[in-house]
N, C-alpha and C positions, 0 to 999 in steps of 0.2 A: 659371929656375924660381922663384928667390927673389923676382923681381919680379912674377911671375904670381900667386902666392898673395895678397899684399897687395892687388893690383888686383882680384881676384875678391872678396876680403873687403870691399873698399870698395864694390863694386857691391851687395852685400847691404845694407850700411848705407844706401846712397842710396835703396834701395827700401823701407826700413823693415823689412827681413826679417832683422834681426840677432838672434842668440841671446844677445848680450852684455847683461848686466843681471841682475836678481834674480828668482828663480823659487821658487815654493812647491812643495815636494814633498808628495805625498798618499799616505797609507797605502792599499795596494791592497785590503785587506780591510775596513777600517772607513770609509774616505773621509775620515778625520781629517787635518788638516794636520800634517806632522811636522817640517818644517824650511824654512829659506830658504837657497837656494844662490845664490851670486853667481858668474856666469859672466864671465870676463875673458880678455883676450888678453895673452900675453907673447910678443913676437917674432912669428913666423908660426904659433904654436900657441895653442889655447884650453884654459883650465883652469877648474875650479870648486871653490869652497870653501864650507863651511857657515858661515853668519854668524849663524844664529839657530836655536834648537830650541824647539818647542812641547812643553812637558812637562806631564804629567798629575800630579795630586796623588800623592805617594808615589814618583814617579820622581826619580832623581838630577838636580838642576837643571844640573849641570855635569859630565857624564860624560866618561870617557876611553875610548879604544878598547882594551878588555881583550881583545877577540876578534881583533884584528889579529895577524898573524904576528910572532913574536919578532924576526925579522930585518928587518921593515919599520920604517922610521924613525918611523912613526906609532903604533907599539905604545906603549900607556899614555900617549899624548898626548891633550889635550883635543879633543873632537869639534868644538866651536865653534872656528872658525878653521882647521880641518883641510881640506887640499886633497884632495878625493875624486875629482875628474875631472882627468886629466892627459894631456897630449900629443896633443890632438885636432887634426887638420888638415882644412882645407876641401877637399872633393872634390865638385865640381858643387854640389848643393843640400843637402849634408849634411856633417857632421864625422865623421871616421873615424880609425882607426889608433891610438886612445888607449885609456885604461882608466878604469874607475870602481871605487871601493872602496865596499862596503856595510859601514859601521862597526858595524852590528848583529851581523853574522856574521863580519866580518874578511876576507871573500873579495873578491878582485879579479877583475873581469870585463873582457873586451874590450868596447868601447863604440862606439855610434853615436848621434849627435844630429841631429835635424832639426826644422824648424818645420812645424806643420799649423795654419794660421790663426794665432790668438794663443796657441797652446799649444806647448810644447816636448816633443817625444817623445824619451825616453831609453831606449835599448835596451842591456841588458847580455847578453853572450854567454858561455856556458860550453860549449865544444865545439859540437855542433849545436843545443843548447838555448838559448833566449833568453826574456827577459821584457821587456816594454815598459811603461814608466810614462808618464803624462801629467802634466807639470808646468804649473802656472798662473803667469802673470806676476804678480809681487809689486808692490805699490804703493810 
């Protein structure tokens, strides 16, 4: 099984269908760009960390995760550089079985990632409910 996952992952890379790279997140309500998340591979899993925030005048330019759970190692840590996507594994054409943190509300959701054309779909689950965001490739 350990050999199968890297082989499948390399097939995605060969076809140009990799989620690895930098992605711009977009606010669902305003359409404003909110951050750049870098998706990367460690071993046979995929992770994502915030590498840039787009801040408006009056917003803290270098915020920390005040809303994170006190027992989470990310509590009161800087959001830029924070790993918000963890432990995603490739299953057919999507990444599953990991989680994603929303640093605005401190909640952790089950997560699923997949490509649709040149967009990354990011779905967070909380029980039977979910929300899907569309992230754009960053230059």
